[in-house]
BALOBA-1460 file (C-alpha; in Angstrom, 3 decimals):
// residues 248
<rec num="1" residu="m" x="-13.932" y="-6.406" z="-16.957"/>
<rec num="2" residu="i" x="-11.017" y="-6.705" z="-14.544"/>
<rec num="3" residu="r" x="-7.797" y="-7.517" z="-16.394"/>
<rec num="4" residu="l" x="-5.155" y="-9.198" z="-14.248"/>
<rec num="5" residu="k" x="-1.472" y="-8.514" z="-14.860"/>
<rec num="6" residu="g" x="1.394" y="-10.936" z="-15.340"/>
<rec num="7" residu="p" x="4.989" y="-10.519" z="-14.026"/>
<rec num="8" residu="e" x="6.154" y="-8.623" z="-17.130"/>
<rec num="9" residu="d" x="3.166" y="-6.269" z="-16.979"/>
<rec num="10" residu="i" x="3.778" y="-5.568" z="-13.301"/>
<rec num="11" residu="e" x="7.456" y="-4.819" z="-13.924"/>
<rec num="12" residu="k" x="6.549" y="-2.309" z="-16.633"/>
<rec num="13" residu="i" x="3.979" y="-0.628" z="-14.380"/>
<rec num="14" residu="r" x="6.653" y="-0.486" z="-11.675"/>
<rec num="15" residu="q" x="9.034" y="1.283" z="-14.064"/>
<rec num="16" residu="a" x="6.374" y="3.961" z="-14.677"/>
<rec num="17" residu="g" x="5.770" y="4.114" z="-10.921"/>
<rec num="18" residu="q" x="9.442" y="4.735" z="-10.160"/>
<rec num="19" residu="i" x="9.284" y="7.947" z="-12.171"/>
<rec num="20" residu="i" x="6.507" y="9.175" z="-9.871"/>
<rec num="21" residu="k" x="8.485" y="8.112" z="-6.819"/>
<rec num="22" residu="a" x="11.470" y="10.152" z="-7.995"/>
<rec num="23" residu="i" x="9.252" y="13.181" z="-8.631"/>
<rec num="24" residu="f" x="7.865" y="13.094" z="-5.086"/>
<rec num="25" residu="e" x="11.352" y="12.822" z="-3.619"/>
<rec num="26" residu="i" x="12.419" y="15.985" z="-5.483"/>
<rec num="27" residu="l" x="9.187" y="17.800" z="-4.608"/>
<rec num="28" residu="q" x="10.046" y="17.455" z="-0.920"/>
<rec num="29" residu="e" x="12.484" y="20.330" z="-1.548"/>
<rec num="30" residu="k" x="10.516" y="22.212" z="-4.196"/>
<rec num="31" residu="v" x="7.225" y="22.562" z="-2.276"/>
<rec num="32" residu="r" x="7.801" y="25.674" z="-0.175"/>
<rec num="33" residu="p" x="6.266" y="29.096" z="0.500"/>
<rec num="34" residu="g" x="6.275" y="31.456" z="-2.462"/>
<rec num="35" residu="v" x="6.160" y="28.777" z="-5.169"/>
<rec num="36" residu="d" x="3.224" y="28.790" z="-7.570"/>
<rec num="37" residu="t" x="1.567" y="25.518" z="-8.516"/>
<rec num="38" residu="l" x="2.049" y="26.063" z="-12.264"/>
<rec num="39" residu="s" x="5.819" y="26.059" z="-11.734"/>
<rec num="40" residu="l" x="5.555" y="22.738" z="-9.896"/>
<rec num="41" residu="d" x="3.463" y="21.304" z="-12.725"/>
<rec num="42" residu="g" x="6.062" y="22.469" z="-15.246"/>
<rec num="43" residu="f" x="8.777" y="20.608" z="-13.358"/>
<rec num="44" residu="i" x="6.619" y="17.461" z="-13.209"/>
<rec num="45" residu="d" x="5.837" y="17.634" z="-16.941"/>
<rec num="46" residu="d" x="9.468" y="18.132" z="-17.908"/>
<rec num="47" residu="f" x="10.715" y="15.372" z="-15.573"/>
<rec num="48" residu="i" x="8.262" y="12.819" z="-16.946"/>
<rec num="49" residu="q" x="9.112" y="13.632" z="-20.559"/>
<rec num="50" residu="s" x="12.845" y="13.554" z="-19.814"/>
<rec num="51" residu="h" x="12.363" y="9.896" z="-18.865"/>
<rec num="52" residu="n" x="10.782" y="9.097" z="-22.250"/>
<rec num="53" residu="a" x="7.379" y="8.876" z="-20.626"/>
<rec num="54" residu="r" x="4.119" y="10.793" z="-20.895"/>
<rec num="55" residu="p" x="2.010" y="12.655" z="-18.288"/>
<rec num="56" residu="a" x="-1.067" y="10.407" z="-18.184"/>
<rec num="57" residu="f" x="-3.404" y="13.139" z="-16.961"/>
<rec num="58" residu="k" x="-2.589" y="15.713" z="-19.652"/>
<rec num="59" residu="d" x="-5.485" y="15.967" z="-22.104"/>
<rec num="60" residu="y" x="-7.258" y="13.079" z="-20.337"/>
<rec num="61" residu="m" x="-10.951" y="13.951" z="-20.754"/>
<rec num="62" residu="g" x="-9.780" y="17.496" z="-21.497"/>
<rec num="63" residu="y" x="-7.696" y="17.985" z="-18.339"/>
<rec num="64" residu="p" x="-5.158" y="20.764" z="-19.103"/>
<rec num="65" residu="a" x="-2.109" y="19.906" z="-16.963"/>
<rec num="66" residu="a" x="0.451" y="17.185" z="-16.241"/>
<rec num="67" residu="s" x="-0.562" y="16.887" z="-12.584"/>
<rec num="68" residu="c" x="-3.401" y="17.682" z="-10.214"/>
<rec num="69" residu="i" x="-2.287" y="20.085" z="-7.474"/>
<rec num="70" residu="s" x="-4.930" y="20.635" z="-4.763"/>
<rec num="71" residu="v" x="-4.357" y="23.166" z="-1.970"/>
<rec num="72" residu="n" x="-6.017" y="23.158" z="1.474"/>
<rec num="73" residu="e" x="-9.803" y="22.674" z="0.996"/>
<rec num="74" residu="e" x="-9.247" y="21.424" z="-2.553"/>
<rec num="75" residu="v" x="-9.672" y="17.641" z="-2.393"/>
<rec num="76" residu="v" x="-8.533" y="16.525" z="-5.855"/>
<rec num="77" residu="h" x="-8.226" y="17.701" z="-9.484"/>
<rec num="78" residu="g" x="-6.911" y="21.151" z="-8.626"/>
<rec num="79" residu="i" x="-5.643" y="22.791" z="-11.818"/>
<rec num="80" residu="p" x="-2.118" y="24.263" z="-11.507"/>
<rec num="81" residu="s" x="-2.014" y="28.052" z="-11.831"/>
<rec num="82" residu="q" x="0.553" y="30.831" z="-11.730"/>
<rec num="83" residu="d" x="-1.890" y="32.694" z="-9.491"/>
<rec num="84" residu="k" x="-2.031" y="29.917" z="-6.921"/>
<rec num="85" residu="v" x="1.026" y="30.673" z="-4.774"/>
<rec num="86" residu="l" x="1.800" y="28.424" z="-1.795"/>
<rec num="87" residu="k" x="2.067" y="30.040" z="1.620"/>
<rec num="88" residu="e" x="3.282" y="28.958" z="5.049"/>
<rec num="89" residu="g" x="0.843" y="26.541" z="6.669"/>
<rec num="90" residu="d" x="-0.792" y="25.311" z="3.476"/>
<rec num="91" residu="i" x="-1.139" y="21.616" z="2.732"/>
<rec num="92" residu="v" x="-0.964" y="20.581" z="-0.919"/>
<rec num="93" residu="g" x="-1.940" y="17.275" z="-2.468"/>
<rec num="94" residu="i" x="-0.099" y="16.441" z="-5.700"/>
<rec num="95" residu="d" x="-1.428" y="13.636" z="-7.890"/>
<rec num="96" residu="v" x="0.684" y="12.321" z="-10.763"/>
<rec num="97" residu="g" x="-0.007" y="9.722" z="-13.447"/>
<rec num="98" residu="v" x="2.675" y="8.380" z="-15.789"/>
<rec num="99" residu="e" x="2.412" y="6.347" z="-18.981"/>
<rec num="100" residu="l" x="5.580" y="4.529" z="-20.044"/>
<rec num="101" residu="g" x="5.604" y="2.154" z="-22.952"/>
<rec num="102" residu="g" x="1.852" y="1.695" z="-22.839"/>
<rec num="103" residu="y" x="1.700" y="1.010" z="-19.079"/>
<rec num="104" residu="y" x="0.313" y="3.324" z="-16.397"/>
<rec num="105" residu="a" x="1.035" y="4.116" z="-12.746"/>
<rec num="106" residu="d" x="-0.706" y="6.613" z="-10.467"/>
<rec num="107" residu="a" x="0.215" y="8.064" z="-7.074"/>
<rec num="108" residu="a" x="-0.430" y="11.082" z="-4.838"/>
<rec num="109" residu="y" x="1.261" y="12.693" z="-1.840"/>
<rec num="110" residu="t" x="0.247" y="15.543" z="0.448"/>
<rec num="111" residu="f" x="2.991" y="17.989" z="1.371"/>
<rec num="112" residu="g" x="3.056" y="20.436" z="4.248"/>
<rec num="113" residu="v" x="4.234" y="23.933" z="3.236"/>
<rec num="114" residu="g" x="6.613" y="25.218" z="5.894"/>
<rec num="115" residu="f" x="5.185" y="24.992" z="9.403"/>
<rec num="116" residu="v" x="1.878" y="23.098" z="9.426"/>
<rec num="117" residu="s" x="-0.608" y="23.197" z="12.312"/>
<rec num="118" residu="e" x="-1.003" y="20.189" z="14.615"/>
<rec num="119" residu="e" x="-4.545" y="19.619" z="13.340"/>
<rec num="120" residu="d" x="-3.378" y="19.568" z="9.722"/>
<rec num="121" residu="r" x="-0.505" y="17.266" z="10.668"/>
<rec num="122" residu="r" x="-3.009" y="14.904" z="12.255"/>
<rec num="123" residu="l" x="-5.150" y="14.984" z="9.109"/>
<rec num="124" residu="m" x="-2.176" y="14.130" z="6.898"/>
<rec num="125" residu="e" x="-1.026" y="11.393" z="9.262"/>
<rec num="126" residu="a" x="-4.470" y="9.776" z="9.438"/>
<rec num="127" residu="t" x="-4.741" y="9.785" z="5.649"/>
<rec num="128" residu="y" x="-1.308" y="8.256" z="5.178"/>
<rec num="129" residu="n" x="-2.016" y="5.673" z="7.865"/>
<rec num="130" residu="a" x="-5.263" y="4.749" z="6.102"/>
<rec num="131" residu="l" x="-3.329" y="4.151" z="2.880"/>
<rec num="132" residu="m" x="-0.655" y="2.025" z="4.517"/>
<rec num="133" residu="n" x="-3.162" y="0.052" z="6.592"/>
<rec num="134" residu="a" x="-5.125" y="-0.639" z="3.405"/>
<rec num="135" residu="i" x="-1.999" y="-1.860" z="1.608"/>
<rec num="136" residu="n" x="-1.171" y="-4.115" z="4.533"/>
<rec num="137" residu="k" x="-4.756" y="-5.426" z="4.545"/>
<rec num="138" residu="a" x="-4.479" y="-6.199" z="0.820"/>
<rec num="139" residu="k" x="-2.043" y="-9.008" z="1.742"/>
<rec num="140" residu="t" x="-4.892" y="-11.049" z="3.225"/>
<rec num="141" residu="a" x="-8.027" y="-9.381" z="1.781"/>
<rec num="142" residu="r" x="-10.427" y="-11.550" z="-0.216"/>
<rec num="143" residu="y" x="-12.675" y="-8.719" z="-1.406"/>
<rec num="144" residu="i" x="-12.205" y="-5.033" z="-2.289"/>
<rec num="145" residu="g" x="-14.627" y="-4.201" z="0.556"/>
<rec num="146" residu="d" x="-12.056" y="-5.539" z="3.054"/>
<rec num="147" residu="i" x="-9.641" y="-2.835" z="1.880"/>
<rec num="148" residu="s" x="-12.340" y="-0.147" z="1.764"/>
<rec num="149" residu="y" x="-13.467" y="-0.913" z="5.307"/>
<rec num="150" residu="t" x="-9.884" y="-0.681" z="6.583"/>
<rec num="151" residu="i" x="-9.542" y="2.828" z="5.128"/>
<rec num="152" residu="q" x="-12.855" y="4.026" z="6.565"/>
<rec num="153" residu="r" x="-12.189" y="2.553" z="10.009"/>
<rec num="154" residu="t" x="-8.694" y="4.125" z="10.207"/>
<rec num="155" residu="v" x="-9.969" y="7.553" z="9.180"/>
<rec num="156" residu="e" x="-13.052" y="7.659" z="11.370"/>
<rec num="157" residu="k" x="-11.151" y="6.428" z="14.452"/>
<rec num="158" residu="a" x="-8.929" y="9.473" z="13.985"/>
<rec num="159" residu="g" x="-11.977" y="11.772" z="13.893"/>
<rec num="160" residu="f" x="-12.000" y="12.593" z="10.184"/>
<rec num="161" residu="s" x="-14.223" y="11.652" z="7.230"/>
<rec num="162" residu="v" x="-13.585" y="9.844" z="3.930"/>
<rec num="163" residu="v" x="-14.701" y="11.330" z="0.625"/>
<rec num="164" residu="r" x="-17.320" y="9.135" z="-1.031"/>
<rec num="165" residu="d" x="-17.763" y="10.798" z="-4.421"/>
<rec num="166" residu="f" x="-14.235" y="9.944" z="-5.637"/>
<rec num="167" residu="i" x="-12.526" y="6.585" z="-5.223"/>
<rec num="168" residu="g" x="-9.520" y="4.404" z="-6.066"/>
<rec num="169" residu="h" x="-9.420" y="2.207" z="-9.138"/>
<rec num="170" residu="g" x="-7.671" y="-0.414" z="-11.183"/>
<rec num="171" residu="v" x="-4.668" y="0.780" z="-13.162"/>
<rec num="172" residu="g" x="-1.972" y="-0.550" z="-15.466"/>
<rec num="173" residu="f" x="-3.222" y="-1.020" z="-19.013"/>
<rec num="174" residu="e" x="-5.145" y="2.244" z="-18.676"/>
<rec num="175" residu="i" x="-4.972" y="5.095" z="-16.158"/>
<rec num="176" residu="h" x="-8.452" y="4.176" z="-14.872"/>
<rec num="177" residu="e" x="-9.876" y="0.670" z="-15.195"/>
<rec num="178" residu="p" x="-11.967" y="-1.752" z="-13.120"/>
<rec num="179" residu="p" x="-12.339" y="-2.508" z="-10.277"/>
<rec num="180" residu="a" x="-13.646" y="0.455" z="-8.297"/>
<rec num="181" residu="v" x="-11.841" y="0.803" z="-4.943"/>
<rec num="182" residu="p" x="-13.997" y="2.921" z="-2.606"/>
<rec num="183" residu="n" x="-12.558" y="4.434" z="0.588"/>
<rec num="184" residu="y" x="-15.567" y="3.217" z="2.556"/>
<rec num="185" residu="g" x="-17.475" y="-0.047" z="2.692"/>
<rec num="186" residu="r" x="-18.068" y="-3.369" z="4.419"/>
<rec num="187" residu="p" x="-15.864" y="-6.437" z="4.668"/>
<rec num="188" residu="g" x="-16.764" y="-9.280" z="2.319"/>
<rec num="189" residu="t" x="-18.284" y="-6.995" z="-0.337"/>
<rec num="190" residu="g" x="-17.149" y="-5.747" z="-3.736"/>
<rec num="191" residu="d" x="-15.052" y="-7.492" z="-6.343"/>
<rec num="192" residu="r" x="-13.138" y="-10.647" z="-5.457"/>
<rec num="193" residu="i" x="-9.369" y="-10.140" z="-5.203"/>
<rec num="194" residu="k" x="-7.181" y="-12.449" z="-7.303"/>
<rec num="195" residu="p" x="-3.403" y="-12.641" z="-7.765"/>
<rec num="196" residu="g" x="-2.291" y="-10.270" z="-10.528"/>
<rec num="197" residu="l" x="-4.669" y="-7.492" z="-9.499"/>
<rec num="198" residu="v" x="-3.124" y="-4.020" z="-9.793"/>
<rec num="199" residu="i" x="-5.001" y="-1.170" z="-8.137"/>
<rec num="200" residu="a" x="-4.480" y="2.419" z="-7.065"/>
<rec num="201" residu="i" x="-5.571" y="2.882" z="-3.464"/>
<rec num="202" residu="e" x="-6.169" y="6.557" z="-2.701"/>
<rec num="203" residu="p" x="-7.836" y="7.721" z="0.497"/>
<rec num="204" residu="m" x="-9.105" y="11.309" z="0.262"/>
<rec num="205" residu="v" x="-9.795" y="12.494" z="3.782"/>
<rec num="206" residu="n" x="-11.543" y="15.653" z="5.007"/>
<rec num="207" residu="a" x="-11.174" y="17.447" z="8.304"/>
<rec num="208" residu="g" x="-14.936" y="18.058" z="8.387"/>
<rec num="209" residu="t" x="-17.800" y="16.689" z="6.329"/>
<rec num="210" residu="w" x="-17.150" y="14.076" z="3.626"/>
<rec num="211" residu="e" x="-19.335" y="16.062" z="1.219"/>
<rec num="212" residu="v" x="-17.696" y="17.905" z="-1.693"/>
<rec num="213" residu="d" x="-18.622" y="20.113" z="-4.617"/>
<rec num="214" residu="i" x="-17.037" y="20.747" z="-8.026"/>
<rec num="215" residu="d" x="-15.943" y="24.191" z="-9.194"/>
<rec num="216" residu="k" x="-18.614" y="25.608" z="-11.518"/>
<rec num="217" residu="d" x="-16.077" y="27.571" z="-13.564"/>
<rec num="218" residu="d" x="-13.216" y="25.167" z="-14.280"/>
<rec num="219" residu="k" x="-15.420" y="22.034" z="-13.964"/>
<rec num="220" residu="w" x="-12.528" y="20.101" z="-12.377"/>
<rec num="221" residu="t" x="-11.477" y="21.327" z="-8.935"/>
<rec num="222" residu="v" x="-13.159" y="19.375" z="-6.135"/>
<rec num="223" residu="r" x="-13.498" y="21.172" z="-2.799"/>
<rec num="224" residu="t" x="-14.832" y="20.231" z="0.619"/>
<rec num="225" residu="k" x="-18.369" y="21.537" z="0.998"/>
<rec num="226" residu="d" x="-17.566" y="23.101" z="4.371"/>
<rec num="227" residu="r" x="-14.220" y="24.440" z="3.052"/>
<rec num="228" residu="k" x="-12.220" y="22.618" z="5.719"/>
<rec num="229" residu="k" x="-8.936" y="21.074" z="4.647"/>
<rec num="230" residu="s" x="-8.439" y="17.750" z="2.879"/>
<rec num="231" residu="a" x="-5.499" y="15.342" z="2.420"/>
<rec num="232" residu="h" x="-4.803" y="12.739" z="-0.269"/>
<rec num="233" residu="y" x="-2.303" y="9.901" z="-0.533"/>
<rec num="234" residu="e" x="-2.146" y="7.195" z="-3.201"/>
<rec num="235" residu="h" x="-0.025" y="4.227" z="-4.239"/>
<rec num="236" residu="t" x="-0.287" y="1.822" z="-7.145"/>
<rec num="237" residu="i" x="0.091" y="-1.732" z="-5.810"/>
<rec num="238" residu="a" x="0.215" y="-5.252" z="-7.217"/>
<rec num="239" residu="i" x="-1.436" y="-8.028" z="-5.252"/>
<rec num="240" residu="l" x="0.328" y="-11.354" z="-5.828"/>
<rec num="241" residu="e" x="-0.142" y="-14.871" z="-4.463"/>
<rec num="242" residu="k" x="2.031" y="-14.371" z="-1.382"/>
<rec num="243" residu="e" x="2.865" y="-10.635" z="-1.249"/>
<rec num="244" residu="v" x="1.822" y="-7.118" z="-2.123"/>
<rec num="245" residu="i" x="4.262" y="-4.880" z="-4.017"/>
<rec num="246" residu="i" x="4.091" y="-1.068" z="-3.911"/>
<rec num="247" residu="l" x="4.895" y="-0.031" z="-7.456"/>
<rec num="248" residu="t" x="5.123" y="3.719" z="-6.826"/>
């Protein structure tokens, strides 16, 4: 069941979201060649807890870290590791969830490590554009499919593909809740959008095929099947009667 949020709920979700926003601003300087992803996760964990909040991903369904850090062909759910050291030309998607006072926010950002190739820059730009176009569409959308179609159209016009096995979702009272928000679809389909809906829109975009597989050893890390690179951006938004608010 979709649970709509009132003004006080949305403000509390926004407060959780502002912690994630601050993390990403600091990570702009911390993501650089020679840094291992476990160190980045340690910073994220400490920062969240220093704001009297909790990393929403940690121990969620057994996940072992405060954040998901996915490098190059890793799409989502990459587990931070001291052995995973960033190098020049990598792209790294960092996904962070925060719980503050019983309310949840979720966001992701893809960082370029040092000098990034033009192709990778185009991939990141297309993914970010898909997110922002979807948020803009949410101002007038009547159905979730209107948002999904906007993402797919933006991505495919740029020559890339949208991941279909993993999607956006409702958020706020829990880290994952209805409705499902796919990154592909048709206008006029899916759940009806009503004021008070809070969702996490998160296009995951691959340079090659949309197909992915899951690491057989750690059971978490999702990679592109063809091992080409992937980018991921996400915002938590609130859809109101006359506006859309980005909460992260």
